[in-house]
C-alpha positions in Angstrom: 60.8 99.1 120.6 63.1 97.0 118.4 63.7 93.3 119.0 67.3 92.0 118.7 68.0 88.6 117.1 70.1 86.6 119.6 71.7 84.5 116.8 72.9 87.4 114.6 76.5 88.5 114.5 77.4 91.1 117.0 79.8 93.9 116.0 82.4 95.4 118.2 80.6 98.7 118.5 77.6 96.9 119.8 79.6 94.9 122.4 81.1 98.1 123.7 77.7 99.7 123.8 76.2 96.6 125.6 79.1 96.5 128.1 78.7 100.2 128.9 75.0 99.7 129.3 75.5 96.6 131.6 77.9 98.5 133.8 75.5 101.3 134.0 72.7 98.8 135.0 74.9 96.8 137.5 73.1 98.2 140.5 69.9 96.4 139.3 71.6 92.9 139.5 70.9 91.1 142.9 73.9 90.7 145.3 73.6 86.9 145.7 74.0 86.5 142.0 77.3 88.4 142.0 78.6 86.4 145.0 77.8 83.2 143.2 79.7 84.2 140.1 82.8 85.1 142.1 82.9 81.8 143.9 82.5 79.8 140.7 85.5 81.7 139.2 87.6 80.8 142.3 86.7 77.2 142.2 87.6 77.0 138.5 91.1 78.4 139.2 91.7 76.0 142.1 90.6 73.0 140.0 93.0 74.0 137.2 96.0 74.2 139.7 95.2 70.8 141.2 95.1 69.2 137.7 98.5 70.6 136.8 100.0 69.3 140.1 98.6 65.8 139.6 100.0 65.7 136.1 103.4 66.6 137.4 103.4 64.1 140.2 102.6 61.3 137.8 105.9 62.0 136.0 108.0 62.6 139.2 110.7 60.1 140.4 109.7 59.3 144.0 112.4 56.7 144.8 116.0 56.0 144.0 116.9 53.4 141.5 118.4 50.3 143.3 121.1 48.6 141.3 120.4 44.9 141.0 123.3 42.5 140.5 122.7 40.6 137.2 124.5 37.6 138.7 121.9 37.2 141.4 118.7 38.0 139.5 118.9 36.4 136.0 115.6 37.5 134.5 114.7 36.5 130.9 113.7 39.7 128.9 111.2 37.7 126.9 109.0 37.5 130.0 108.6 41.2 130.1 107.5 41.4 126.4 104.3 39.5 127.2 103.0 42.3 129.4 103.4 45.2 126.9 104.8 48.6 127.2 102.6 50.0 130.0 103.6 53.6 129.1 102.1 56.7 130.4 100.0 57.2 127.2 98.6 53.7 127.2 94.8 53.8 127.1 92.4 51.1 128.2 91.4 48.9 125.4 89.6 45.6 124.8 93.0 43.8 124.8 93.5 44.7 128.5 90.7 42.3 129.4 93.3 39.5 129.2 95.6 41.4 131.6 94.6 39.6 134.9 95.4 36.2 133.3 98.6 37.4 131.8 99.6 38.9 135.1 99.2 35.6 136.9 101.2 33.8 134.3 103.9 36.5 134.6 104.0 36.1 138.4 104.3 32.3 138.2 107.1 32.5 135.6 109.0 35.1 137.7 108.6 33.0 140.9 109.9 29.9 139.1 112.8 31.9 137.7 113.8 33.3 141.1 113.5 30.0 142.8 115.8 28.4 140.2 118.4 31.1 139.9 118.7 32.4 143.5 120.5 29.8 145.6 120.4 30.2 149.3 123.8 29.1 150.7 123.9 26.5 153.4 125.3 27.8 156.8 128.9 26.9 157.3 129.9 25.7 160.8 133.7 25.7 161.1 135.4 25.0 164.4 138.2 27.4 163.4 135.7 30.3 163.6 135.6 30.0 167.4 139.3 30.3 167.8 140.9 33.7 168.3 142.8 35.2 165.3 146.5 34.8 165.3 146.9 38.6 165.3 145.1 38.7 168.6 147.6 36.2 170.1 150.6 38.3 168.9 149.2 41.7 169.7 150.7 43.5 172.6 148.3 44.1 175.5 147.5 47.8 175.6 149.0 48.8 179.0 152.2 50.3 177.7 153.6 53.1 179.8 152.0 51.7 182.9 152.6 49.5 185.9 151.3 45.9 185.7 151.0 42.9 188.0 151.2 39.9 185.7 151.5 37.3 188.5 155.2 36.7 189.3 158.1 36.1 187.1 156.4 33.5 185.0 153.5 35.8 184.3 155.9 38.6 183.4 157.8 36.4 180.9 154.5 35.3 179.3 153.5 38.9 178.8 157.0 39.8 177.5 156.6 37.0 174.9 153.5 38.7 173.6 155.3 42.1 173.5 158.2 40.6 171.6 156.0 38.8 169.2 154.0 41.9 168.4 157.1 44.0 167.8 158.8 41.3 165.7 155.8 40.9 163.4 155.9 44.6 162.7 159.6 44.8 161.9 162.9 43.1 162.5 163.8 43.3 166.2 166.7 43.3 168.6 165.9 42.4 172.2 168.5 43.3 174.8 168.2 41.5 178.2 169.9 43.4 181.0 170.4 41.4 184.2 171.1 42.7 187.7 174.0 40.8 189.3 173.0 41.3 193.0 172.8 38.1 195.1 169.1 38.8 195.8 168.3 38.5 192.0 170.0 35.1 191.5 166.8 33.2 191.9 165.0 35.5 189.5 167.8 35.1 186.9 167.6 31.4 187.1 163.8 31.4 186.8 164.1 33.4 183.6 166.9 31.2 182.3 164.6 28.2 182.8 162.0 29.8 180.6 164.3 31.4 178.1 164.3 28.8 175.4 160.5 28.3 175.9 160.0 32.0 175.2 161.6 31.7 171.8 159.8 28.5 171.0 156.6 30.2 171.7 157.6 33.0 169.4 158.1 30.4 166.6 154.7 28.9 167.3 153.1 32.4 167.0 155.0 32.8 163.7 156.3 36.2 165.0 159.4 35.9 162.9 159.6 35.4 159.2 163.2 34.0 159.3 165.8 33.3 161.8 167.5 36.7 161.3 164.4 38.8 162.0 164.7 38.4 165.8 168.1 38.9 167.4 169.0 38.7 171.1 171.8 40.3 173.2 172.5 39.9 176.9 174.3 42.2 179.4 174.7 42.3 183.2 175.1 45.2 185.5 176.2 46.0 189.0 178.8 48.6 189.8 179.9 48.0 186.2 178.2 46.8 183.0 179.4 43.5 181.4 178.5 42.5 177.9 177.6 38.8 177.9 177.0 38.3 174.2 179.6 40.1 172.0 177.2 40.2 169.1 173.4 39.7 168.9 172.5 36.1 168.3 169.7 34.2 166.7 170.1 30.9 168.5 169.5 31.5 172.3 170.6 28.1 173.5 174.2 29.3 174.1 172.8 32.3 175.9 171.1 30.3 178.7 174.3 28.9 180.1 175.9 32.4 180.1 172.9 33.8 182.1 173.4 31.1 184.7 177.1 31.8 184.9 176.7 35.5 185.8 178.9 36.3 188.8 177.3 38.0 191.8 178.3 41.5 192.9 178.2 42.1 196.7 179.2 45.8 196.5 175.5 46.9 196.6 176.0 49.3 193.7 173.4 49.0 190.9 174.1 51.4 188.1 171.1 50.3 186.1 170.6 53.6 184.2 174.2 53.7 183.2 173.8 50.2 181.9 170.8 51.2 179.8 172.9 54.0 178.4 175.8 51.7 177.6 173.7 49.0 175.7 171.8 51.7 173.9 175.0 53.2 172.5 176.7 49.8 171.9 173.9 48.4 169.7 172.5 51.6 168.2 174.6 51.4 165.0 173.5 47.7 164.6 169.9 48.8 165.1 170.2 51.4 162.4 172.2 49.4 159.9 169.9 46.4 160.0 166.8 48.7 160.2 165.5 47.1 163.4 163.3 48.0 166.3 165.0 47.6 169.6 163.7 46.6 173.1 165.6 46.6 176.4 164.3 44.3 179.2 165.8 45.1 182.7 165.6 42.3 185.3 166.2 43.6 188.8 164.8 43.8 192.3 165.9 47.3 193.3 165.6 51.0 192.3 169.1 51.6 191.1 171.8 53.8 192.7 172.6 56.1 189.7 169.3 57.8 188.9 170.6 61.2 189.7 173.5 60.9 187.3 172.1 58.8 184.4 168.2 58.7 184.5 167.6 61.7 182.3 170.2 60.7 179.7 168.8 57.1 179.6 165.3 58.4 178.9 166.4 60.9 176.3 168.5 58.5 174.3 165.9 55.7 174.4 163.0 58.0 173.3 165.1 59.7 170.6 165.9 56.3 169.0 162.5 54.7 169.6 163.7 52.1 172.1 161.1 50.6 174.4 162.2 49.8 177.9 160.6 47.1 180.1 161.4 46.2 183.7 160.8 42.9 185.6 161.1 44.3 189.2 159.7 44.8 192.6 157.1 47.1 194.1 158.5 50.2 195.9 157.7 50.6 199.6 155.2 53.4 200.3 157.0 56.7 200.8 160.2 55.0 201.7 163.6 54.2 200.1 164.4 50.9 201.8 162.7 47.6 202.6 164.1 45.6 205.5 164.4 41.8 205.0 164.7 40.3 208.5 166.1 36.9 207.6 168.2 37.1 204.4 170.4 34.0 203.9 174.0 34.8 203.2 175.6 31.5 204.2 174.3 28.0 204.8 172.4 28.2 208.1 173.2 31.9 208.6 170.6 34.6 208.1 171.0 38.4 208.7 168.9 41.5 208.6 169.3 43.0 205.1 168.2 46.2 203.5 167.0 46.4 199.9 166.7 49.9 198.3 163.6 49.4 196.2 162.0 52.9 196.5 160.6 55.4 196.8 157.9 55.5 194.2 158.1 59.3 193.9 160.9 61.7 192.9 161.0 63.6 196.1 159.8 62.5 199.6 156.0 63.2 199.8 155.4 61.3 203.1 156.6 62.6 206.4 158.6 60.1 208.5 157.1 59.9 212.0 157.1 57.0 214.5 154.0 55.3 215.6 153.9 55.2 219.4 152.7 52.2 221.4 151.8 49.9 218.5 153.4 47.3 216.3 154.8 48.9 213.1 156.2 46.0 211.2 153.3 46.2 208.8 154.0 49.9 208.1 157.7 49.4 207.4 156.8 46.9 204.7 153.8 48.8 203.3 153.6 48.6 199.5 153.1 51.7 197.4 151.4 49.7 194.6 153.9 51.1 192.1 157.5 50.5 191.1 160.4 52.8 192.0 160.2 56.2 190.4 163.3 56.1 188.1 162.6 52.7 186.5 158.9 53.2 186.3 159.4 56.5 184.6 161.9 55.0 182.2 159.2 52.5 181.1 156.4 55.2 181.0 158.3 57.6 178.8 159.4 54.9 176.3 156.0 53.2 176.1 157.2 50.1 177.9 155.8 48.4 181.0 157.0 48.0 184.6 156.1 44.4 185.7 155.7 44.1 189.5 156.7 40.5 190.1 157.2 40.8 193.9 155.6 43.0 196.5 157.3 44.5 199.5 156.0 41.6 201.6 154.2 38.3 200.9 151.8 38.4 203.9 151.5 42.2 204.3 148.7 44.5 203.4 148.1 44.8 199.6 146.0 47.4 197.8 143.8 46.8 194.8 145.0 48.2 191.4 141.5 49.6 190.8 141.7 51.6 194.1 145.2 52.9 193.3 144.6 53.8 189.6 144.1 57.5 190.3 147.0 57.8 192.7 150.0 57.3 190.4 153.1 59.4 191.1 154.1 62.2 188.8 156.3 60.5 186.1 157.8 63.8 184.8 161.2 65.3 184.6 163.0 66.7 187.7 162.6 70.2 186.2 158.9 69.9 185.6 158.3 68.3 189.0 160.1 71.1 190.7 158.1 73.7 188.8 154.8 72.0 189.8 155.8 71.8 193.4 156.8 75.5 193.6 153.5 76.6 192.0 151.5 75.3 194.9 152.5 76.3 198.5 150.8 73.2 200.0 152.9 70.8 197.8 156.1 72.8 198.5 155.5 72.8 202.2 154.8 69.1 202.2 158.0 68.2 200.3 160.0 70.5 202.5 158.5 68.9 205.7 159.0 65.4 204.5 162.7 66.1 203.7 163.1 67.6 207.1 161.9 64.5 208.9 164.5 62.5 207.0 167.5 64.7 207.8 169.9 62.9 210.1 170.4 65.9 212.4 166.7 66.5 212.8 165.5 62.9 213.2 162.7 62.9 215.8 163.4 60.8 218.9 161.2 57.9 220.0 160.0 58.5 223.6 160.6 55.9 226.3 157.5 54.0 227.3 158.9 51.6 229.9 160.3 52.8 233.3 162.0 50.7 235.9 160.7 51.4 239.5 162.8 49.3 241.9 162.3 52.3 244.1 161.2 56.0 243.7 164.7 57.3 243.0 165.2 54.8 240.1 161.8 55.8 238.7 162.5 59.6 238.9 165.9 59.2 237.3 164.3 57.2 234.4 161.6 59.9 234.0 164.1 62.7 234.0 166.1 61.0 231.3 163.0 60.5 229.2 161.8 64.1 229.5 164.7 65.7 227.8 164.3 64.1 224.3 160.5 64.6 224.5 161.0 68.4 225.0 163.2 68.3 221.8 160.5 66.3 220.1 157.8 68.8 220.9 159.9 71.6 219.5 160.5 69.7 216.3 156.8 68.9 215.9 155.9 72.5 216.4 158.3 73.4 213.5 156.8 70.7 211.3 153.3 72.1 212.0 154.3 75.6 211.1 155.9 74.4 207.9 152.8 72.5 206.8 150.4 75.2 207.7 152.2 77.7 205.5 150.5 75.8 202.6 147.1 75.5 204.2 145.5 78.2 201.9 146.7 76.4 198.8 145.5 73.0 199.9 142.1 73.6 198.3 143.8 74.3 195.0 145.2 70.7 194.8 143.3 68.6 192.2 145.4 65.4 192.3 144.0 62.9 194.9 147.5 61.7 195.7 148.8 65.1 196.8 145.6 65.8 198.8 146.0 62.6 200.7 149.7 63.2 201.3 149.1 66.7 202.7 146.2 65.8 204.9 147.9 62.7 206.3 151.1 64.7 207.1 149.2 67.5 208.9 146.9 65.1 210.7 149.8 63.0 211.9 151.8 66.0 213.1 148.8 67.3 215.0 148.1 63.9 216.6 151.8 63.5 217.6 151.7 67.0 219.2 148.7 65.9 221.3 150.5 62.7 222.4 153.6 64.7 223.3 151.8 67.2 225.5 149.9 64.3 227.3 153.2 62.4 227.7 154.9 65.3 229.4 151.9 65.8 231.6 151.7 62.2 233.0 155.5 62.0 233.4 155.5 65.2 235.5 152.7 63.9 237.6 154.4 60.5 238.2 157.7 62.2 238.9 156.2 64.5 241.6 154.0 61.8 243.1 155.1 58.2 242.2 152.3 55.6 242.2 152.3 52.5 244.3 152.0 49.1 242.8 148.8 47.2 243.4 150.8 44.0 242.9 153.9 44.1 245.1 155.6 41.6 242.8 155.8 44.2 240.0 158.7 46.6 239.6 158.1 48.6 236.5 155.6 51.0 234.8 154.6 51.2 231.2 152.8 54.0 229.4 149.9 52.8 227.2 147.5 54.7 225.0 144.3 55.9 226.5 141.3 57.9 225.4 141.6 60.5 228.1 143.7 63.4 226.8 145.0 65.0 230.0 146.1 68.4 228.8 144.9 72.0 228.2 141.8 73.0 226.2 144.0 74.2 223.4 145.6 70.8 223.1 142.2 69.1 223.1 141.3 71.5 220.2 144.3 70.3 218.3 143.2 66.7 219.0 139.8 67.5 217.4 141.5 68.9 214.3 143.7 65.8 214.0 140.7 63.5 214.2 138.8 65.5 211.6 141.7 65.3 209.1 142.4 61.6 209.6 138.7 60.6 209.4 138.4 62.7 206.2 141.3 60.7 204.6 139.5 57.4 205.3 136.3 58.8 203.8 137.9 60.4 200.7 140.6 57.8 199.9 139.3 54.3 200.8 141.3 51.3 200.0 144.6 53.2 199.8 147.8 53.4 201.9 146.7 56.8 203.2 143.5 55.5 204.5 145.3 52.5 206.1 147.8 54.8 207.9 145.1 57.2 209.0 143.2 54.3 210.5 146.4 53.1 212.1 146.8 56.5 213.7 143.2 56.7 214.9 143.3 53.2 216.3 145.8 54.4 218.9 144.1 56.8 221.3 145.9 60.2 221.9 146.0 60.0 225.7 148.1 58.0 228.1 147.7 55.9 231.2 150.0 53.9 233.5 150.2 50.1 233.5 152.3 48.1 236.0 154.3 45.0 235.1 157.4 43.0 236.1 160.8 42.6 234.3 164.2 41.3 235.2 166.1 44.3 236.6 169.4 44.8 238.5 169.6 47.0 241.6 170.3 50.1 239.4 167.1 49.5 237.3 168.9 48.2 234.3 167.3 45.3 232.4 169.2 42.1 232.7 169.4 40.2 229.4 170.0 36.5 229.2 170.9 34.6 226.1 171.0 30.8 225.6 174.2 29.3 224.2 172.5 28.4 221.0 171.5 32.1 220.3 175.0 33.2 221.3 176.6 30.8 218.7 174.2 32.1 216.0 175.2 35.7 216.9 178.8 34.8 216.5 178.4 33.2 213.1 176.3 36.1 212.0 178.9 38.7 213.0 181.6 36.7 211.2 179.6 36.5 208.0 178.8 40.2 208.0 182.5 41.0 208.7 183.4 39.1 205.5 181.1 41.4 203.6 182.5 44.5 205.2 179.5 45.2 207.5 180.5 46.6 210.9 178.6 46.3 214.2 174.9 45.8 214.0 174.4 47.5 210.7 172.1 45.7 208.3 173.5 44.1 205.1 172.8 46.1 202.0 171.8 43.9 199.1 
């Protein structure tokens, strides 16, 4: 057996021989020894990977470099030299023993440097900071294209001042004031004349104009014809005020406002273009205008095409009606008459049926406000990005509706063609408009039934009942037609998305059904009284009056209609609170659908005719009133149109 020296050189051949022998003898090595070797190898590999990763992470950029303004932090570079390089390859040495002390010196030096060079500014308290910017004062309030209630004429003028100021700061401006010459607008014209100079003084305070030529003013007036008050636009408005006050009144009742807008647009369009100005038209009126059918579309087209904004200082339109009745309109000193002002409607076509309210006071309904201006003028403002300012409602003491409640009920301010298209696409809308127009046709106007009957004796009572039954039979026939017309659109009612159209349709159908129930009950109680007249409990009484009662004395089918009517009207109150539709539905429900008799006494002659007496004072007032109306061409008892 030979012994091998472990320190001697080993040749390749021997290595191979040893490796072959070791593999041949592998089975003799214990298993735990092999496992230990494998785990040591794995640990070695993992340790190598970790070291490489750590080395890479030391050189990685882990944050962005923040740029520091040299003007703020003025650091002396000599301070940094004290510390040394501090590079990645720096090794700990005996010189680093002084590092803590050097670091403290460095921190104190840096602190001193920062305290001296970084100046904290003192807070500035300036009273001017609490004031609104001038741009805010001259900026137009963002309600263009809408209806606004600024608080009377004074509020409207203040708002218009801001609108003018904003437009004048943007570009040179021409403002055209267009005044209605109706007698009913005289007070409003004078109010504006009183504030006219102040408006332009305010514009100067707001510095809305760079020079006196940047803002020009023109004035015109309209009635049956249009009159140019200022031949050329002016810068000094002092001479304009007297001309506004001297405008002559026009009692013809014609108000061609849209023709007037067309005329002033064409007259000053060349001036607008040559001087490169914006142009604004301000209409001052209290009615809707009588020429919308002929001139509205042209006025809108020309104004929009040339970028002319239109504003209106006007009145609210009555709800679903064309006219407002003014009971005591002064026409001469000490003489007042009933007058009619055409300030509506707020929609293009009638959307509210015209039916009487039986057995209740209706003065509040006749003057009910729509919450919007008349359709034509409001649409002119909406399409030109102007504003319709409501300065007067239909009545001072009547019911008013909050703007917030009416916001979602605005009329359709679209062209006649588009309106007609929308209506024809929905059968409920079409049937509503058709029914509303039918109730306004002169030949088909529904009669108001008689509620008071003289009863000097049974013959007088029977004659009065017979006379009352004939128009009521015609009324029932007409109501049945209206019901059929409305119910043709019943299936399309659920397709309506606009709350205004839903409320209009439901109110129309609910009122027609309620009226039919009243008519059937009316005929029933009249027939009973005619066949078997009642005796008076008080012998001094000589007349009977029908008053509303809860008991509906009619057939089961009529009582079913009454149930449908109540459901529709109550639904309107729930779905549209705070609106004219809810108000009218409640008005209808407050009057029961049945009838009962009530006896009373009135001054009658032997034939049952009411005897009227009039004091000499009232007779003289009537004479003066008739003479004053005759001067204005009004015949009989017709109201004066203003």
